[in-house]
N, C-alpha and C positions, 0 to 999 in steps of 0.2 A: 502495501499498499504507499501511498506518496504520504507525502508531511499533508500536506491537505485534506485525503481521506481518513488520517489518520484525527486530525485535530478535528473534523467533522463526526467520527464516532465519538472521541472524548467529550465534547459538548454535547451529544446526543446522551452520555449517560449521565454526564455532568447535571443537566438541566431538566432533559426531558423524562428518561425510563434507566433509572439507577441499573436497572437487571440486565442490561444491554452491554457485552463484553468490549471493550476497547483498553487500550494499554494506558500504564497510569500518567506514564509519559507525556501523554499529550493528551492527561484530562484534566482539567480546573478540578481544584480540590481546597476542602478546606482546613487551614493551617493552625495549631493548637498546642496548647501544652496539655497532657493529660498521664498524668504519673502513675496511674493506674492502667492505662494502656501502652506505659511507654514512649508516647510520643514528646517531639520538643520543636519549636520552631525550630533552633538552633539546628536542629536536623536537617530541616529542609533549606537551608540558608545554605550549611556546608554544600549539598547534593548541589545544588544547584553553581555555587560558584566553583566548583571542582569541573562542571563538566562550563560553563563559559567561555565563550573568549571576549568578552569585555563586561564589567559589572558598575551600574552605577547605585548610589545609596545615599536615600535623603531621611535622615532621620534626626528629634530633637535633641536627644539624649545618647550620647555617650563615656562610658566607663570601662575603668580598666577590668573589670570584673567581666563585663563583655564583652570583650575582644580578646582575653586572655584564651576561653576554649576554641577563639576564632584563628589563631595566631599562624598554627602551625599549616593550616589550609590558606592562610593569606599566604605567607613564605613560599609553598609551593608554588601558589601562582606569578608571585615574584620572579620565581625561578624561570619559570615558564613566558615572563614577560606578558602576563594577563592584564590587560591595563583597567585601571579603577579609578573612580570619582567619586568620593562621599562628601555629602554637605551637610554640616550641622549646624547648631544653630549656639546664640550666647545668651537664648530664653532661660529664665531662673539661674542662670550662672550653676548649674546643675550639672553639664559634662566637663569629666577631670581631666585637666591640664596633660597630666602624663599617658592618660589612652590618646589623646591626641598626639602625642609629641611621637608614640609608638606606630600609629600608623604614619604620621607624616615621615618615620625615616625608612616606610617601604619602596623602594626606587620607582615602581610599578603604579602608586596610589598619590592622585592629588586632591589634596583636603582644604575644602573651604569651610567656614565659617557664616552664617548669613546673623548680620548686625539687626536684631528686630528692636531694637532702641534707634536707632538712625534710619530703619525704615516705618518706626511707627506702628509695628502690626505686629501680630503674634506669630508662631513659626512652630508649628505639632506635629509634624510629618512623621511617617511612618512607612516608606516603599522602598525593596527592593528591588533592582531593575534589572535581567541579566538576559543576555545576547547571545546566540550560538546559530552562528550563521545566517537564514532567514525568518528565524524563531524566538519571540521576546517569551520567557518567564518571569513576571510579575508576582511578587511578594507584597500585598497593600492591604493595611488594619492597622494596627495597635498596638506593635511589639517595637521599641527600639533597641539600640544594643547595650541593654544591659543584661544583666545574669540572671534574673529574675523574669524580667521579658521576654527572653529566648528561651530558659527552662521552668519555670514554677508556675509564675502568676496566670489566671486565666485571661490567654489574650484570643483576640478575636482575628485571623487573618484569611484574606482570600489570596490563594494562588490561579494567576492568571495566565492560560497559553495562550498568545496568539503571530500573527506574522506580522510582518512590519506595517503592512498594510491596514493592518486594523485598525478599528477607528479607535477603539478605546487605546490602543497604545499610543497612537499616533499622540491622543490629547495628554496622556500621562508625560511622555518622552518629550512634547512641546512645555508642559509646566516645569518640569524638571530641568532644562534648557535655559526656559525664563529666568526660573531663582538662582541658578548656575551663574550666568552671564548679569545679572542685576549689579548694581554698582554697588548693593551692600551687601554683596557675597565677598568677603575678603579672603586671600589667601594669609597660609597658614605663617610666612613672617610679616603679614601687615597685622595678624588679628593676638598673635599668641602671646606676647610680653605682656600689653594690660592686660589681656583676660585672665593670663596666668594668676596676675598679682590681684586683681580684683577676685578672685576665684580663693585666693587663700586672704582678703582680708574677710571676705562674707561666711568663708565656711568657720574661721576663729570667731567672728559674732555669734556663730549658729548653734557650736559648742558653749561660748558663756550663756547664751540663753537656755541652752538645755540644763547646764548648771546650778542655775537662780531658781528656789526654791518656789517664786511666781513667779511665772516668766512675763519679760515685758516685751506686746507689743511690740511697739516703737524701737525698741533697741532692737530686736529680732527684724524689721526691716529695714534697717539702714544698710543704707549702701552709697558706698562714692559714686562721684557721678565722673565720666569719661577724662576732664581735666586734673581730677584729685587724683584717678590710678595714672594718667602721663605723667606727673608731677612727683609720685612715688618712686613710678617704672626708674623716670631719668636721675631720680637724687641716689637710689642704691646703687648705678651706673658711676655715677661719682666718688661715689662710697670706695666701691670694691677698685674702680683706678689708683686709689692710693692719697685720694683728697680729703682734707679732714673736713674743710668749710665750704659750703654752698649758698647761694643765693636766690631767693625765690620774687621774683617779680611780677605783681599781677594790677597792672590799669585796672580801675573802675570802668567795666560797658565792655574788656578786650575779650576776644574769641580766643586769647594765648596765653602762656605763662611760660616768662623767659626764667631757667634753671641754670645755674651757671658756675663751674666748680673749677679754680687754678685755670687752665688753658682749657678747658674740655666743655666751653658754654653750647648748651643745648635749649631751645625753642621747641615748644610741643605746642601746635595749632591744634584746638578742639572746637567741634558745631554749636557746640552750647557754653553759656556764658557760666560763670562761677558762682555759685550754689550753698 
């Protein structure tokens, strides 16, 4: 049977009559975690990664515990030079910097972060796109790249099978490309240092809040703005270079701060005023 015939049989089984025999490779499926049946979203993602010749992933959250079980597979793809694009976000400052750094260290993966603050909109996508020749297999639903989401949580995802001419696949690919090419999608070198600094500050605040007998909601919600994060990041660089003093200049109404230390002046420009 041709790919098209296999697809038609798979669609009939999935959407019309479950008793119709068809190949599971070409059949749309419900993908979830169910420990009683030994089912994990992780297994489906791994299988598709190993079979594809290109992949694109868009998820809101990425943690080290989420990528650790995938590392062996991802390194195998690196050896085979299978290209991948991964888009995540600074939404809620949840993604772990060391997980992002680990992904970026793989030569076949390009990593970007969508800046929800600059875009002034939320970002909560969970989609895994795998291409093999003319066929796309897409897992889309509720699973981020975290250990719980891929192995144990009650997660509902659908695996779609389509040719590149399929309308749904066209729309999903177009949406991914729109986000990927957005001016708000920053390359690793553009976002990493400031994001890491902000993540560290907020993580510390959350730990303090958890230790308090009566949690202060306002204290828990306190977050540095992008200018403050930029200042802290540049100040650390100055101190790391051996300087003992630094000067902060922030004129009223300006949209940038000047941080200077010894012979290494650094100017940080941001899009928001000091607050």
